[in-house]
ChimeraX commands (.cxc) that place a marker at each C-alpha (Angstrom):
marker #1 position 8.84,55.25,-32.93 radius 0.5
marker #1 position 5.17,54.27,-32.77 radius 0.5
marker #1 position 3.81,50.91,-31.68 radius 0.5
marker #1 position 3.18,48.23,-34.31 radius 0.5
marker #1 position -0.67,48.42,-34.54 radius 0.5
marker #1 position -0.55,52.19,-35.03 radius 0.5
marker #1 position 2.28,51.84,-37.53 radius 0.5
marker #1 position 0.31,49.23,-39.47 radius 0.5
marker #1 position -2.76,51.44,-39.62 radius 0.5
marker #1 position -0.79,54.48,-40.76 radius 0.5
marker #1 position 1.16,52.56,-43.37 radius 0.5
marker #1 position -1.97,50.91,-44.74 radius 0.5
marker #1 position -3.75,54.26,-44.85 radius 0.5
marker #1 position -1.06,55.94,-46.92 radius 0.5
marker #1 position -0.39,52.98,-49.17 radius 0.5
marker #1 position -4.08,52.67,-49.98 radius 0.5
marker #1 position -4.71,56.43,-50.05 radius 0.5
marker #1 position -5.89,56.66,-53.66 radius 0.5
marker #1 position -8.22,53.68,-53.14 radius 0.5
marker #1 position -11.15,56.11,-52.94 radius 0.5
marker #1 position -10.53,56.84,-56.62 radius 0.5
marker #1 position -10.35,53.14,-57.52 radius 0.5
marker #1 position -12.90,51.07,-59.43 radius 0.5
marker #1 position -14.65,48.18,-57.76 radius 0.5
marker #1 position -13.17,45.48,-60.02 radius 0.5
marker #1 position -9.93,43.66,-59.24 radius 0.5
marker #1 position -8.11,44.50,-62.47 radius 0.5
marker #1 position -4.71,46.19,-62.28 radius 0.5
marker #1 position -4.23,46.38,-66.05 radius 0.5
marker #1 position -3.44,49.78,-67.58 radius 0.5
marker #1 position -5.92,51.58,-69.76 radius 0.5
marker #1 position -4.59,53.07,-73.04 radius 0.5
marker #1 position -4.57,56.54,-71.44 radius 0.5
marker #1 position -2.59,55.24,-68.45 radius 0.5
marker #1 position -0.08,53.53,-70.71 radius 0.5
marker #1 position 0.39,56.74,-72.71 radius 0.5
marker #1 position 0.85,58.78,-69.51 radius 0.5
marker #1 position 3.49,56.37,-68.19 radius 0.5
marker #1 position 5.56,56.87,-71.32 radius 0.5
marker #1 position 5.60,60.67,-70.88 radius 0.5
marker #1 position 7.65,60.85,-67.68 radius 0.5
marker #1 position 11.33,59.90,-67.59 radius 0.5
marker #1 position 12.25,56.96,-65.34 radius 0.5
marker #1 position 13.68,58.00,-61.96 radius 0.5
marker #1 position 14.88,55.51,-59.37 radius 0.5
marker #1 position 17.02,57.40,-56.86 radius 0.5
marker #1 position 17.55,56.43,-53.23 radius 0.5
marker #1 position 20.43,58.80,-52.59 radius 0.5
marker #1 position 18.43,61.12,-50.31 radius 0.5
marker #1 position 15.06,60.92,-48.58 radius 0.5
marker #1 position 13.72,63.61,-50.94 radius 0.5
marker #1 position 14.91,61.67,-53.99 radius 0.5
marker #1 position 13.30,58.49,-52.62 radius 0.5
marker #1 position 9.88,60.13,-52.25 radius 0.5
marker #1 position 10.23,61.75,-55.68 radius 0.5
marker #1 position 11.06,58.30,-57.11 radius 0.5
marker #1 position 7.99,56.82,-55.39 radius 0.5
marker #1 position 5.68,59.24,-57.18 radius 0.5
marker #1 position 7.62,58.90,-60.42 radius 0.5
marker #1 position 6.79,55.19,-60.27 radius 0.5
marker #1 position 3.13,55.96,-59.54 radius 0.5
marker #1 position 2.94,58.38,-62.48 radius 0.5
marker #1 position 4.55,55.79,-64.76 radius 0.5
marker #1 position 2.11,53.10,-63.48 radius 0.5
marker #1 position 5.05,51.04,-62.19 radius 0.5
marker #1 position 3.33,49.98,-59.01 radius 0.5
marker #1 position 5.71,47.17,-58.11 radius 0.5
marker #1 position 8.58,49.65,-58.13 radius 0.5
marker #1 position 6.54,52.11,-56.03 radius 0.5
marker #1 position 5.63,49.37,-53.56 radius 0.5
marker #1 position 9.29,48.30,-53.30 radius 0.5
marker #1 position 10.31,51.63,-51.76 radius 0.5
marker #1 position 8.49,50.68,-48.53 radius 0.5
marker #1 position 10.23,48.58,-45.88 radius 0.5
marker #1 position 9.46,44.88,-46.15 radius 0.5
marker #1 position 7.51,44.54,-42.92 radius 0.5
marker #1 position 4.48,42.54,-41.83 radius 0.5
marker #1 position 2.29,45.66,-41.92 radius 0.5
marker #1 position 3.02,46.48,-45.57 radius 0.5
marker #1 position -0.13,45.74,-47.62 radius 0.5
marker #1 position -0.16,43.03,-50.23 radius 0.5
marker #1 position 1.08,44.26,-53.59 radius 0.5
marker #1 position -2.26,43.63,-55.34 radius 0.5
marker #1 position -4.12,45.89,-52.89 radius 0.5
marker #1 position -1.48,48.57,-53.23 radius 0.5
marker #1 position -1.70,48.52,-57.05 radius 0.5
marker #1 position -5.52,48.57,-57.05 radius 0.5
marker #1 position -5.37,51.69,-54.92 radius 0.5
marker #1 position -3.83,53.58,-57.83 radius 0.5
marker #1 position -5.61,52.04,-60.82 radius 0.5
marker #1 position -7.75,55.11,-61.59 radius 0.5
marker #1 position -5.08,57.66,-60.71 radius 0.5
marker #1 position -4.08,59.48,-63.88 radius 0.5
marker #1 position -1.26,61.53,-62.36 radius 0.5
marker #1 position 0.22,62.82,-59.14 radius 0.5
marker #1 position 2.05,66.07,-58.42 radius 0.5
marker #1 position 4.36,66.31,-55.43 radius 0.5
marker #1 position 5.54,69.19,-53.27 radius 0.5
marker #1 position 8.23,68.50,-50.66 radius 0.5
marker #1 position 8.75,70.47,-47.46 radius 0.5
marker #1 position 11.89,70.86,-45.40 radius 0.5
marker #1 position 13.18,67.54,-44.06 radius 0.5
marker #1 position 14.36,66.75,-40.54 radius 0.5
marker #1 position 16.83,63.94,-39.81 radius 0.5
marker #1 position 18.18,62.28,-36.68 radius 0.5
marker #1 position 20.38,59.30,-35.97 radius 0.5
marker #1 position 19.39,56.41,-33.75 radius 0.5
marker #1 position 21.07,53.05,-33.15 radius 0.5
marker #1 position 23.00,52.90,-36.42 radius 0.5
marker #1 position 20.19,54.30,-38.55 radius 0.5
marker #1 position 19.28,57.72,-39.88 radius 0.5
marker #1 position 15.57,58.56,-39.74 radius 0.5
marker #1 position 14.26,61.44,-41.83 radius 0.5
marker #1 position 10.83,63.01,-41.80 radius 0.5
marker #1 position 9.82,64.19,-45.28 radius 0.5
marker #1 position 6.79,66.52,-45.37 radius 0.5
marker #1 position 4.71,66.32,-48.55 radius 0.5
marker #1 position 1.72,67.78,-50.33 radius 0.5
marker #1 position 0.27,65.63,-53.12 radius 0.5
marker #1 position -2.24,66.45,-55.81 radius 0.5
marker #1 position -3.80,63.29,-57.24 radius 0.5
marker #1 position -5.79,63.57,-60.46 radius 0.5
marker #1 position -8.10,60.68,-61.32 radius 0.5
marker #1 position -8.87,59.38,-64.81 radius 0.5
marker #1 position -12.23,61.19,-64.65 radius 0.5
marker #1 position -10.48,64.54,-64.00 radius 0.5
marker #1 position -11.37,64.82,-60.31 radius 0.5
marker #1 position -8.59,66.16,-58.10 radius 0.5
marker #1 position -7.74,65.43,-54.46 radius 0.5
marker #1 position -5.02,67.05,-52.36 radius 0.5
marker #1 position -3.29,65.25,-49.49 radius 0.5
marker #1 position -0.71,66.49,-46.99 radius 0.5
marker #1 position 1.38,64.60,-44.51 radius 0.5
marker #1 position 4.70,63.04,-43.78 radius 0.5
marker #1 position 6.88,60.11,-44.81 radius 0.5
marker #1 position 9.43,58.62,-42.43 radius 0.5
marker #1 position 12.48,57.17,-44.16 radius 0.5
marker #1 position 15.21,55.04,-42.66 radius 0.5
marker #1 position 18.75,54.41,-43.78 radius 0.5
marker #1 position 20.61,51.70,-41.91 radius 0.5
marker #1 position 24.21,52.85,-42.02 radius 0.5
marker #1 position 25.71,51.04,-45.04 radius 0.5
marker #1 position 29.00,50.45,-43.18 radius 0.5
marker #1 position 27.04,48.57,-40.50 radius 0.5
marker #1 position 25.53,46.14,-43.02 radius 0.5
marker #1 position 27.86,43.18,-43.34 radius 0.5
marker #1 position 25.49,40.38,-44.37 radius 0.5
marker #1 position 22.95,40.14,-47.21 radius 0.5
marker #1 position 20.51,41.39,-48.07 radius 0.5
marker #1 position 21.63,45.02,-48.30 radius 0.5
marker #1 position 18.90,47.39,-47.14 radius 0.5
marker #1 position 18.90,50.68,-49.05 radius 0.5
marker #1 position 17.12,53.84,-47.96 radius 0.5
marker #1 position 13.46,52.87,-47.47 radius 0.5
marker #1 position 10.14,54.35,-46.44 radius 0.5
marker #1 position 9.56,53.13,-42.92 radius 0.5
marker #1 position 6.19,54.77,-42.25 radius 0.5
marker #1 position 3.84,57.39,-43.60 radius 0.5
marker #1 position 0.81,59.40,-42.63 radius 0.5
marker #1 position -1.21,61.43,-45.13 radius 0.5
marker #1 position -4.63,63.01,-44.87 radius 0.5
marker #1 position -6.94,64.64,-47.35 radius 0.5
marker #1 position -6.61,68.41,-47.35 radius 0.5
marker #1 position -9.27,71.00,-48.08 radius 0.5
marker #1 position -6.58,73.37,-49.36 radius 0.5
marker #1 position -5.76,73.75,-53.03 radius 0.5
marker #1 position -2.43,72.19,-54.01 radius 0.5
marker #1 position -0.85,75.65,-54.43 radius 0.5
marker #1 position -1.86,76.52,-50.85 radius 0.5
marker #1 position -1.09,73.16,-49.23 radius 0.5
marker #1 position 1.40,73.18,-46.37 radius 0.5
marker #1 position 3.61,70.09,-46.22 radius 0.5
marker #1 position 4.45,69.51,-42.57 radius 0.5
marker #1 position 5.61,66.74,-40.28 radius 0.5
marker #1 position 4.98,68.66,-37.07 radius 0.5
marker #1 position 3.68,66.23,-34.47 radius 0.5
marker #1 position 3.26,63.34,-36.93 radius 0.5
marker #1 position 6.00,61.00,-35.67 radius 0.5
marker #1 position 7.48,61.08,-32.14 radius 0.5
marker link #1:1,2 radius 0.2
marker link #1:2,3 radius 0.2
marker link #1:3,4 radius 0.2
marker link #1:4,5 radius 0.2
marker link #1:5,6 radius 0.2
marker link #1:6,7 radius 0.2
marker link #1:7,8 radius 0.2
marker link #1:8,9 radius 0.2
marker link #1:9,10 radius 0.2
marker link #1:10,11 radius 0.2
marker link #1:11,12 radius 0.2
marker link #1:12,13 radius 0.2
marker link #1:13,14 radius 0.2
marker link #1:14,15 radius 0.2
marker link #1:15,16 radius 0.2
marker link #1:16,17 radius 0.2
marker link #1:17,18 radius 0.2
marker link #1:18,19 radius 0.2
marker link #1:19,20 radius 0.2
marker link #1:20,21 radius 0.2
marker link #1:21,22 radius 0.2
marker link #1:22,23 radius 0.2
marker link #1:23,24 radius 0.2
marker link #1:24,25 radius 0.2
marker link #1:25,26 radius 0.2
marker link #1:26,27 radius 0.2
marker link #1:27,28 radius 0.2
marker link #1:28,29 radius 0.2
marker link #1:29,30 radius 0.2
marker link #1:30,31 radius 0.2
marker link #1:31,32 radius 0.2
marker link #1:32,33 radius 0.2
marker link #1:33,34 radius 0.2
marker link #1:34,35 radius 0.2
marker link #1:35,36 radius 0.2
marker link #1:36,37 radius 0.2
marker link #1:37,38 radius 0.2
marker link #1:38,39 radius 0.2
marker link #1:39,40 radius 0.2
marker link #1:40,41 radius 0.2
marker link #1:41,42 radius 0.2
marker link #1:42,43 radius 0.2
marker link #1:43,44 radius 0.2
marker link #1:44,45 radius 0.2
marker link #1:45,46 radius 0.2
marker link #1:46,47 radius 0.2
marker link #1:47,48 radius 0.2
marker link #1:48,49 radius 0.2
marker link #1:49,50 radius 0.2
marker link #1:50,51 radius 0.2
marker link #1:51,52 radius 0.2
marker link #1:52,53 radius 0.2
marker link #1:53,54 radius 0.2
marker link #1:54,55 radius 0.2
marker link #1:55,56 radius 0.2
marker link #1:56,57 radius 0.2
marker link #1:57,58 radius 0.2
marker link #1:58,59 radius 0.2
marker link #1:59,60 radius 0.2
marker link #1:60,61 radius 0.2
marker link #1:61,62 radius 0.2
marker link #1:62,63 radius 0.2
marker link #1:63,64 radius 0.2
marker link #1:64,65 radius 0.2
marker link #1:65,66 radius 0.2
marker link #1:66,67 radius 0.2
marker link #1:67,68 radius 0.2
marker link #1:68,69 radius 0.2
marker link #1:69,70 radius 0.2
marker link #1:70,71 radius 0.2
marker link #1:71,72 radius 0.2
marker link #1:72,73 radius 0.2
marker link #1:73,74 radius 0.2
marker link #1:74,75 radius 0.2
marker link #1:75,76 radius 0.2
marker link #1:76,77 radius 0.2
marker link #1:77,78 radius 0.2
marker link #1:78,79 radius 0.2
marker link #1:79,80 radius 0.2
marker link #1:80,81 radius 0.2
marker link #1:81,82 radius 0.2
marker link #1:82,83 radius 0.2
marker link #1:83,84 radius 0.2
marker link #1:84,85 radius 0.2
marker link #1:85,86 radius 0.2
marker link #1:86,87 radius 0.2
marker link #1:87,88 radius 0.2
marker link #1:88,89 radius 0.2
marker link #1:89,90 radius 0.2
marker link #1:90,91 radius 0.2
marker link #1:91,92 radius 0.2
marker link #1:92,93 radius 0.2
marker link #1:93,94 radius 0.2
marker link #1:94,95 radius 0.2
marker link #1:95,96 radius 0.2
marker link #1:96,97 radius 0.2
marker link #1:97,98 radius 0.2
marker link #1:98,99 radius 0.2
marker link #1:99,100 radius 0.2
marker link #1:100,101 radius 0.2
marker link #1:101,102 radius 0.2
marker link #1:102,103 radius 0.2
marker link #1:103,104 radius 0.2
marker link #1:104,105 radius 0.2
marker link #1:105,106 radius 0.2
marker link #1:106,107 radius 0.2
marker link #1:107,108 radius 0.2
marker link #1:108,109 radius 0.2
marker link #1:109,110 radius 0.2
marker link #1:110,111 radius 0.2
marker link #1:111,112 radius 0.2
marker link #1:112,113 radius 0.2
marker link #1:113,114 radius 0.2
marker link #1:114,115 radius 0.2
marker link #1:115,116 radius 0.2
marker link #1:116,117 radius 0.2
marker link #1:117,118 radius 0.2
marker link #1:118,119 radius 0.2
marker link #1:119,120 radius 0.2
marker link #1:120,121 radius 0.2
marker link #1:121,122 radius 0.2
marker link #1:122,123 radius 0.2
marker link #1:123,124 radius 0.2
marker link #1:124,125 radius 0.2
marker link #1:125,126 radius 0.2
marker link #1:126,127 radius 0.2
marker link #1:127,128 radius 0.2
marker link #1:128,129 radius 0.2
marker link #1:129,130 radius 0.2
marker link #1:130,131 radius 0.2
marker link #1:131,132 radius 0.2
marker link #1:132,133 radius 0.2
marker link #1:133,134 radius 0.2
marker link #1:134,135 radius 0.2
marker link #1:135,136 radius 0.2
marker link #1:136,137 radius 0.2
marker link #1:137,138 radius 0.2
marker link #1:138,139 radius 0.2
marker link #1:139,140 radius 0.2
marker link #1:140,141 radius 0.2
marker link #1:141,142 radius 0.2
marker link #1:142,143 radius 0.2
marker link #1:143,144 radius 0.2
marker link #1:144,145 radius 0.2
marker link #1:145,146 radius 0.2
marker link #1:146,147 radius 0.2
marker link #1:147,148 radius 0.2
marker link #1:148,149 radius 0.2
marker link #1:149,150 radius 0.2
marker link #1:150,151 radius 0.2
marker link #1:151,152 radius 0.2
marker link #1:152,153 radius 0.2
marker link #1:153,154 radius 0.2
marker link #1:154,155 radius 0.2
marker link #1:155,156 radius 0.2
marker link #1:156,157 radius 0.2
marker link #1:157,158 radius 0.2
marker link #1:158,159 radius 0.2
marker link #1:159,160 radius 0.2
marker link #1:160,161 radius 0.2
marker link #1:161,162 radius 0.2
marker link #1:162,163 radius 0.2
marker link #1:163,164 radius 0.2
marker link #1:164,165 radius 0.2
marker link #1:165,166 radius 0.2
marker link #1:166,167 radius 0.2
marker link #1:167,168 radius 0.2
marker link #1:168,169 radius 0.2
marker link #1:169,170 radius 0.2
marker link #1:170,171 radius 0.2
marker link #1:171,172 radius 0.2
marker link #1:172,173 radius 0.2
marker link #1:173,174 radius 0.2
marker link #1:174,175 radius 0.2
marker link #1:175,176 radius 0.2
marker link #1:176,177 radius 0.2
marker link #1:177,178 radius 0.2
marker link #1:178,179 radius 0.2
view
């Protein structure tokens, strides 16, 4: 996998991706419209497959449950502080997700899966941004985990970039993203 400084930069970039839509203040409180939107989508917290994990991540974002969304990322030194992560989404009204075909491989007792995505983020003001890229998930073989804490399927790394394509035309791909 990539070296730590590169990994930190990529993880911070994807975790703070919607920051360009954020307000300048430090508030992470929900507006009435955000609270209403979060009630419209059924709760989904599923780590059974890499695809389900990424779908759960964006379910949490759509429901404004930022702590839950943040918790899907591996607890590493390069994970941003929760407050920064939450502020990055504070003006995001909704997110739509398109998943591409995943690719998995085993290494040293873990299964790594690349999950290609296209994301359409709609801000509170109605502006729309499309992003494409890749999430890298890791599952440490459950049978190999004998001491607490148990580590479920987690997002190990991510790289997303703004796309000029419309969401309907976006091409989720992980080609060349992670070695």
